[in-house]
C-alpha positions in Angstrom: -27.1 199.7 92.5 -29.3 202.7 93.3 -31.4 202.8 96.5 -34.6 202.4 94.5 -33.3 199.3 92.7 -32.0 198.0 95.9 -35.4 198.2 97.5 -36.9 196.5 94.4 -34.4 193.7 94.9 -35.4 193.3 98.5 -39.0 193.0 97.5 -38.2 190.3 94.9 -36.0 188.4 97.4 -38.8 188.6 100.0 -41.1 187.0 97.5 -38.6 184.2 96.9 -38.3 183.7 100.7 -42.1 183.4 100.9 -42.0 180.8 98.2 -39.4 178.8 100.1 -41.6 178.7 103.2 -44.9 178.2 101.4 -46.6 181.2 103.0 -48.1 184.4 101.5 -46.0 187.6 101.6 -47.9 190.6 102.8 -45.2 193.2 102.2 -41.6 193.1 101.1 -40.2 194.3 104.4 -42.3 192.0 106.6 -41.5 189.0 104.5 -37.8 189.8 104.5 -37.7 190.1 108.3 -39.8 187.0 109.0 -38.1 184.8 106.5 -34.5 185.6 107.0 -34.0 182.5 109.2 -35.7 180.4 106.6 -33.2 181.5 104.1 -30.4 180.2 106.3 -31.9 177.0 107.4 -34.3 175.8 104.7 -33.6 177.3 101.3 -31.2 175.8 98.8 -28.2 178.1 98.6 -27.8 177.4 94.9 -31.4 178.2 94.2 -31.1 181.3 96.3 -28.1 182.4 94.4 -29.8 181.9 91.0 -32.9 183.8 92.3 -31.0 186.8 93.4 -29.1 186.9 90.1 -32.3 186.6 88.1 -33.8 189.5 90.2 -30.7 191.6 89.5 -30.9 191.0 85.8 -34.6 191.9 85.7 -33.9 195.2 87.6 -31.1 196.0 85.1 -33.6 195.4 82.2 -31.8 192.3 80.9 -35.1 190.5 80.6 -34.0 187.6 78.5 -31.1 186.8 80.8 -33.5 187.1 83.8 -36.1 184.9 82.3 -33.5 182.2 81.6 -32.3 182.2 85.2 -35.8 182.2 86.7 -36.5 179.2 84.4 -33.5 177.5 85.9 -34.8 178.2 89.4 -38.1 176.5 88.5 -36.2 173.5 87.1 -34.3 173.1 90.3 -37.2 173.9 92.6 -40.5 172.9 90.8 -42.7 174.5 93.5 -41.1 177.9 93.6 -44.2 180.1 92.9 -42.2 183.3 93.4 -40.0 182.5 90.4 -43.1 181.5 88.4 -44.6 184.9 89.2 -41.5 186.7 88.2 -41.1 184.8 85.0 -44.8 185.5 84.1 -44.2 189.2 84.8 -41.2 189.2 82.5 -43.3 187.6 79.7 -46.0 190.2 80.2 -43.4 193.0 79.8 -42.3 191.2 76.6 -45.9 190.9 75.4 -45.6 187.1 75.4 -49.0 186.7 77.0 -49.6 183.0 76.3 -46.2 182.1 77.9 -47.0 184.4 80.8 -50.4 182.7 81.3 -48.9 179.3 82.0 -46.5 180.6 84.7 -49.1 183.0 86.3 -51.6 180.1 86.5 -48.9 177.9 88.0 -48.0 180.5 90.6 -51.6 181.2 91.6 -52.3 177.4 91.8 -49.2 176.9 94.0 -50.2 179.8 96.3 -53.9 180.5 95.8 -54.1 183.1 98.6 -51.4 185.4 97.1 -53.3 188.5 95.7 -50.3 189.6 93.7 -50.3 186.3 91.7 -54.1 186.6 91.1 -53.8 190.3 90.0 -51.2 189.4 87.4 -53.2 186.4 86.3 -56.3 188.5 85.8 -54.3 191.1 83.9 -53.0 188.4 81.5 -56.5 187.1 81.0 -57.6 190.6 80.0 -54.6 191.0 77.6 -55.7 187.7 76.0 -59.3 188.9 75.9 -60.4 186.0 78.1 -62.7 188.1 80.0 -64.8 185.4 81.6 -61.6 183.9 83.2 -60.5 187.4 84.4 -63.9 187.9 86.0 -63.6 184.6 87.8 -60.2 185.7 89.2 -61.6 189.0 90.4 -64.5 187.3 92.0 -62.0 185.2 94.0 -60.1 188.4 95.0 -63.3 190.0 96.1 -64.1 187.0 98.3 -60.6 187.1 99.8 -60.4 190.9 100.2 -64.0 192.2 100.5 -62.7 195.6 101.6 -61.0 196.2 98.3 -63.4 198.3 96.2 -61.1 198.3 93.1 -61.5 194.5 92.9 -65.3 194.9 92.6 -64.8 197.5 89.8 -62.4 195.2 87.9 -64.8 192.3 88.3 -67.7 194.3 86.9 -65.6 195.6 84.0 -64.5 192.1 83.1 -68.1 191.0 83.1 -69.1 193.9 80.8 -66.2 193.0 78.5 -67.5 189.4 78.5 -70.9 190.7 77.5 -72.6 189.8 80.7 -74.2 193.1 81.7 -76.8 191.5 84.0 -74.0 189.9 86.1 -72.1 193.2 86.1 -75.1 195.0 87.4 -75.3 192.6 90.3 -71.6 193.4 91.1 -72.5 197.1 91.1 -75.3 196.3 93.5 -72.8 194.6 95.8 -70.7 197.8 95.7 -73.7 199.9 96.7 -74.5 197.5 99.6 -71.0 197.3 100.9 -69.7 200.9 100.3 -72.9 202.9 99.9 -74.5 204.3 96.8 -72.4 206.6 94.7 -73.1 208.9 91.7 -70.4 207.2 89.6 -71.8 203.7 90.1 -75.4 205.0 89.6 -74.5 206.6 86.3 -72.6 203.5 85.2 -75.7 201.4 85.9 -77.8 203.9 84.0 -75.5 203.6 80.9 -75.7 199.8 81.1 -79.5 199.9 81.2 -79.6 202.2 78.2 -77.3 199.9 76.3 -79.5 197.0 77.2 -82.6 198.8 75.9 -84.1 199.3 79.3 -84.6 203.1 79.5 -87.2 202.8 82.3 -84.6 201.2 84.6 -82.0 203.9 83.5 -84.6 206.6 84.5 -85.0 204.8 87.9 -81.3 204.9 88.6 -81.0 208.6 87.7 -84.0 209.4 89.8 -82.5 207.6 92.8 -79.4 209.9 92.4 -81.6 213.0 92.1 -83.5 212.0 95.3 -80.2 211.8 97.1 -78.9 215.1 95.6 -81.8 217.2 94.2 -79.4 220.1 93.5 -77.2 218.2 91.1 -77.9 219.9 87.8 -76.0 217.3 85.7 -78.5 214.6 86.7 -81.4 216.5 85.3 -79.6 216.9 82.0 -78.9 213.2 81.9 -82.6 212.5 82.7 -83.7 214.8 80.0 -81.5 213.2 77.4 -82.9 209.7 78.3 -86.4 211.1 77.8 -85.4 212.7 74.5 -83.9 209.4 73.2 -87.4 207.9 73.8 -89.1 210.8 72.2 -90.8 211.7 75.5 -90.4 215.4 74.9 -92.8 216.6 77.5 -90.9 214.8 80.3 -87.6 215.9 78.8 -88.8 219.6 79.0 -89.9 219.0 82.6 -86.3 217.9 83.5 -84.8 220.9 81.6 -87.1 223.3 83.5 -85.9 221.9 86.8 -82.3 222.2 85.6 -83.0 225.8 84.6 -84.4 226.6 88.0 -81.2 225.2 89.7 -78.6 226.5 87.2 -80.1 229.0 84.7 -76.7 230.2 83.4 -75.4 226.7 82.7 -74.2 226.8 79.0 -74.6 223.0 78.7 -78.3 223.4 79.5 -78.7 225.6 76.4 -76.7 223.2 74.3 -79.0 220.4 75.4 -82.1 222.6 74.6 -80.6 223.3 71.2 -80.6 219.5 70.6 -84.1 219.2 72.1 -85.6 221.8 69.7 -83.7 220.4 66.8 -85.1 216.9 67.5 -88.5 218.4 67.6 -87.9 220.1 64.2 -87.9 223.7 65.6 -84.7 224.9 64.0 -85.2 228.5 64.9 -85.5 227.9 68.6 -82.6 225.4 68.4 -80.3 228.0 66.9 -81.4 230.6 69.5 -80.4 228.3 72.3 -77.1 227.5 70.5 -76.4 231.3 70.3 -77.0 231.6 74.0 -74.6 228.8 74.8 -72.0 230.4 72.4 -72.3 233.8 74.1 -71.6 232.2 77.5 -67.9 232.5 78.6 -68.3 229.5 80.8 -68.6 227.2 77.8 -65.0 226.2 76.8 -63.7 227.6 73.5 -62.7 224.1 72.3 -66.3 223.0 72.7 -67.5 225.9 70.7 -65.0 225.2 68.0 -66.0 221.5 67.9 -69.6 222.6 67.3 -68.5 225.1 64.7 -66.4 222.6 62.9 -69.5 220.5 62.3 -70.8 223.3 60.0 -67.7 223.1 57.7 -68.9 220.1 55.8 -72.4 221.5 55.5 -71.5 225.0 54.5 -72.8 225.9 51.1 -75.2 223.0 51.0 -77.8 224.6 53.2 -78.2 228.4 53.0 -79.7 228.5 56.5 -76.8 226.6 58.1 -74.4 228.8 56.1 -76.0 231.9 57.7 -75.8 230.3 61.2 -72.2 229.4 60.8 -71.2 233.0 59.9 -73.3 234.4 62.8 -71.6 232.0 65.3 -68.2 233.0 63.8 -69.0 236.7 64.5 -69.9 235.8 68.2 -66.5 234.1 68.7 -64.5 236.8 67.0 -66.1 239.4 69.3 -65.7 237.2 72.3 -62.1 236.0 71.7 -60.2 238.9 69.9 -56.8 237.4 70.9 -57.4 233.7 69.9 -55.6 232.6 66.7 -57.8 229.5 66.4 -60.9 231.7 66.2 -59.5 233.7 63.3 -58.5 230.4 61.6 -62.1 229.2 61.7 -63.3 232.6 60.7 -61.0 232.6 57.7 -62.1 229.2 56.6 -65.8 230.2 56.7 -65.2 233.5 55.0 -63.3 231.6 52.2 -66.2 229.2 51.8 -68.5 232.3 51.7 -66.5 233.4 48.6 -64.9 236.3 50.5 -61.2 235.6 49.9 -59.9 239.0 50.8 -61.7 239.0 54.1 -60.5 235.4 54.7 -57.0 236.5 54.0 -57.2 239.3 56.6 -58.4 236.7 59.1 -55.6 234.2 58.4 -53.1 237.0 58.6 -54.5 237.9 62.0 -54.2 234.3 63.1 -50.5 234.3 62.1 -49.9 237.4 64.1 -51.5 236.0 67.2 -49.8 232.7 66.9 -46.8 232.7 64.6 -46.0 229.0 65.5 -49.1 227.6 63.6 -47.8 226.6 60.2 -51.3 225.7 58.9 -52.4 229.3 59.0 -49.3 230.4 57.1 -50.0 227.8 54.5 -53.6 229.0 54.1 -52.5 232.7 54.0 -49.9 232.0 51.3 -52.5 229.9 49.4 -54.8 232.9 49.3 -52.0 235.2 48.2 -51.4 232.8 45.3 -55.1 232.4 44.4 -55.5 236.2 44.3 -52.3 236.5 42.3 -50.9 239.0 44.8 -47.3 238.1 44.1 -45.8 241.0 46.1 -47.8 239.8 49.2 -46.9 236.2 48.5 -43.2 237.1 48.4 -43.4 238.9 51.7 -45.5 236.3 53.5 -43.4 233.4 52.1 -40.2 235.0 53.2 -41.5 235.5 56.7 -42.6 231.9 56.7 -39.2 230.7 55.5 -37.6 232.4 58.5 -40.2 231.0 61.0 -40.2 227.5 59.5 -36.8 227.0 58.0 -37.3 223.3 57.6 -40.7 223.5 55.7 -40.4 223.3 51.9 -43.8 224.8 51.1 -42.8 228.5 51.8 -39.9 228.0 49.4 -42.2 226.7 46.8 -44.6 229.7 47.1 -41.6 232.1 47.2 -40.2 230.6 44.0 -43.5 230.7 42.3 -44.1 234.4 43.2 -40.6 235.4 42.1 -41.0 233.7 38.8 -44.2 235.6 38.1 -42.4 238.8 39.0 -39.7 237.7 36.5 -37.1 237.4 39.3 -36.0 234.1 37.8 -32.6 233.8 39.4 -34.0 234.5 42.9 -36.8 232.0 42.2 -34.2 229.3 41.3 -32.4 229.8 44.6 -35.6 229.5 46.6 -36.8 226.4 44.7 -33.5 224.6 45.0 -33.4 225.3 48.7 -36.9 223.9 49.0 -35.9 220.7 47.2 -33.3 220.0 49.9 -36.0 220.1 52.6 -38.5 217.7 51.0 -39.0 214.4 52.9 -41.5 211.8 51.6 -43.7 214.5 49.9 -44.0 213.7 46.2 -46.6 216.4 45.6 -44.4 219.2 46.9 -41.3 217.8 45.3 -43.1 217.6 41.9 -44.3 221.2 42.4 -40.8 222.4 43.1 -39.3 220.7 40.1 -42.1 222.0 37.9 -41.6 225.6 39.0 -37.9 225.2 38.7 -38.4 224.2 35.1 -40.5 227.4 34.6 -37.8 229.6 36.2 -35.0 228.1 34.2 -37.0 228.6 31.0 -37.4 232.3 32.0 -33.6 232.4 32.3 -33.2 230.8 28.9 -31.3 227.8 30.5 -33.2 225.2 28.5 -31.0 222.2 29.5 -31.7 222.9 33.2 -35.3 223.6 32.4 -35.8 220.3 30.6 -33.9 218.4 33.3 -36.2 219.9 36.0 -39.4 218.9 34.0 -38.0 215.4 33.5 -37.4 215.1 37.2 -40.9 216.2 37.9 -42.3 213.6 35.5 -40.2 210.8 37.0 -42.1 211.5 40.2 -45.5 212.0 38.7 -45.8 211.0 35.0 -49.4 212.3 34.8 -48.9 215.7 36.2 -50.9 217.8 33.7 -49.2 221.1 34.7 -45.7 219.8 33.9 -46.9 218.0 30.8 -48.5 221.1 29.4 -45.8 223.6 30.3 -42.9 221.3 29.2 -44.7 220.7 25.9 -45.5 224.3 25.3 -41.9 225.5 25.9 -40.6 222.8 23.6 -43.0 224.1 20.9 -41.9 227.7 21.4 -38.3 226.5 20.8 -39.4 224.3 17.9 -37.5 221.4 19.5 -38.4 217.7 20.1 -42.0 218.4 18.7 -42.8 214.6 18.7 -42.3 214.5 22.5 -44.2 217.8 22.9 -47.1 216.4 20.9 -47.2 213.2 23.0 -47.1 215.1 26.3 -49.7 217.7 25.3 -52.0 215.0 23.9 -51.8 213.2 27.3 -52.5 216.3 29.3 -55.7 216.8 27.2 -56.7 213.2 27.8 -56.3 213.5 31.6 -58.0 216.9 31.7 -60.3 217.4 28.7 -62.0 220.7 27.8 -59.2 222.9 29.3 -58.6 225.9 27.1 -55.0 226.4 28.1 -54.1 222.7 27.4 -56.0 222.8 24.1 -54.1 226.0 23.1 -50.8 224.2 23.8 -51.7 221.3 21.6 -52.8 223.7 18.8 -49.5 225.5 19.0 -47.6 222.3 18.7 -49.6 221.4 15.6 -48.9 224.9 14.3 -45.2 224.3 14.7 -45.6 221.1 12.8 -47.4 223.1 10.0 -50.6 221.2 10.6 -52.6 224.5 10.4 -56.1 223.0 9.8 -55.7 220.7 12.8 -54.3 223.6 14.9 -57.4 225.7 13.9 -59.8 223.0 15.1 -58.0 222.8 18.5 -58.0 226.6 18.9 -61.8 226.6 18.2 -62.1 224.0 21.0 -60.1 226.2 23.3 -62.3 229.2 22.5 -65.4 227.2 23.3 -64.0 226.4 26.7 -63.3 230.0 27.7 -60.4 230.9 25.5 -62.4 233.5 23.5 -61.3 236.1 26.0 -57.7 235.0 26.3 -55.2 237.2 24.5 -52.7 234.4 23.8 -55.3 232.1 22.3 -56.8 234.8 20.2 -53.4 235.8 18.8 -52.6 232.2 18.1 -55.8 231.9 16.1 -54.8 235.0 14.1 -51.4 233.4 13.3 -53.1 230.1 12.2 -55.6 231.9 10.0 -52.8 234.0 8.4 -50.9 230.7 7.5 -54.2 229.5 5.9 -54.3 232.6 3.7 -57.2 234.2 5.6 -55.5 237.5 6.2 -58.6 239.6 7.0 -59.8 237.1 9.6 -56.3 236.9 11.0 -56.3 240.7 11.5 -59.6 240.6 13.3 -58.2 238.0 15.8 -55.0 240.0 16.3 -57.1 243.1 17.1 -59.2 241.0 19.5 -56.1 239.8 21.2 -54.8 243.3 21.7 -58.1 244.4 23.2 -58.3 241.3 25.5 -55.2 242.1 27.6 -51.5 242.4 27.8 -50.5 238.7 27.7 -49.4 239.1 24.1 -46.3 238.7 22.0 -44.0 241.6 21.3 -44.8 241.3 17.6 -48.6 241.9 17.9 -48.6 245.6 17.2 -46.4 245.1 14.1 -48.6 242.3 12.9 -51.6 244.6 13.1 -49.9 247.5 11.5 -48.3 245.6 8.6 -51.1 243.0 8.3 -48.3 240.5 8.2 -47.1 237.6 10.4 -44.0 238.0 12.4 -42.5 235.3 14.6 
């Protein structure tokens, strides 16, 4: 047994000795000394043996064994309040509060002057949300130990929990009378009065504190906030003016004034005060970021707020050039302001200042992807893979970028590695399988491609990207067209009016020689933005050629060539020979 555990054992045994004699233990050591003779002459050796064993088991953490032995002590010695206390304490540790209550009550009843028993009893009442009963126990403790300020505070808190604010206020008055007025108690009374809808009494409490300490700037701020809540703006401004005279550089003064002017509807002055607060280095960065975060949900809704958010961002970037969190916020607002390139610069700066923050890497890679900067995405994702080897998302981005760069074998390696890292993340797992299907298709490994798409659909059967790509690649191969038709039709049901999905369904119809139906779907696709897509335009030319409308087909092939380079290798030959090649 360690020294610490030995001392605990002495304390517990002292409690037992006290129980044997019927007197209240004051301390473990005094009880042990004063009751050693009692142990020899009055206590039952068998009960003493059981009690010591129960105490040892409790110290060792064997609570069930200890509880059983303490219960045996009580059966053999029905008045042993020390054992009752210990058993109640064990039940509290086991969160068996109802069982604990019985034995704590019994202990306190057997020895009503023991403060330890009453403290435990009050604690159990609080755990059971029996706040009235807890308050009664604390009131008894205050009566027995009037010098203990903590008992008064616990008493008042229990009364508040019992929804008896008037009685709690009386207890706080007792504290003032016995220990002298204090700021903490005065402010607590002020809060209670405000909750009770008695602002005039709250003002009186704060004014008492101000009279006692007229240089306390916080009190003027609280007073002003009370007046503001009652729309007494003139009195609120008087309090702010006094605060300004005492502490003109206090940033919280300017935050309060920002609220003041906003409540009065003067948004220009409100923002000016907010800027003053933001420019003050004494205002913590976290407070500034909390304020700034409130603009995120409103950005884009209100042009004036959008302008304010960007201006506050500029202040922070100038003020904190080495803070990653500032650049993260700056990047978010720049992105919302439709400035993705500037946002990307900011997120990259955030990763350089704090490479351990994965969220900034994720946002950076997301912007690389959105801007289709595949070279940058390969570089950034590879760096993220090194820094976060257990995160699957960098592998997903890396595989996607390498597929677009036609580095299909490398893409497969990254995507398969990413799949090994996924844990309870169906969205990422589906994305990895989907991209793996694309990469295998690029390699011409159709069995592996189909297996990857099927795996993705097992996880998310309504994933429109997988449904569309799988269906399209089946149509290109002319295989399993019935399945392709079903998947493409579903993708167009889930996301209607999407030119890419409509083009896929048109091409499946084309492969099934349903040329008129294919033409109708291609017309839909062109209505939804496909009229500038080279692939869709070339497909329309192919359909028209099959319908015998060669002149119109030639026009669409030429439009496809002018639209871009996402065209088939046969397009120039089609135009030159005015003939369909597949």
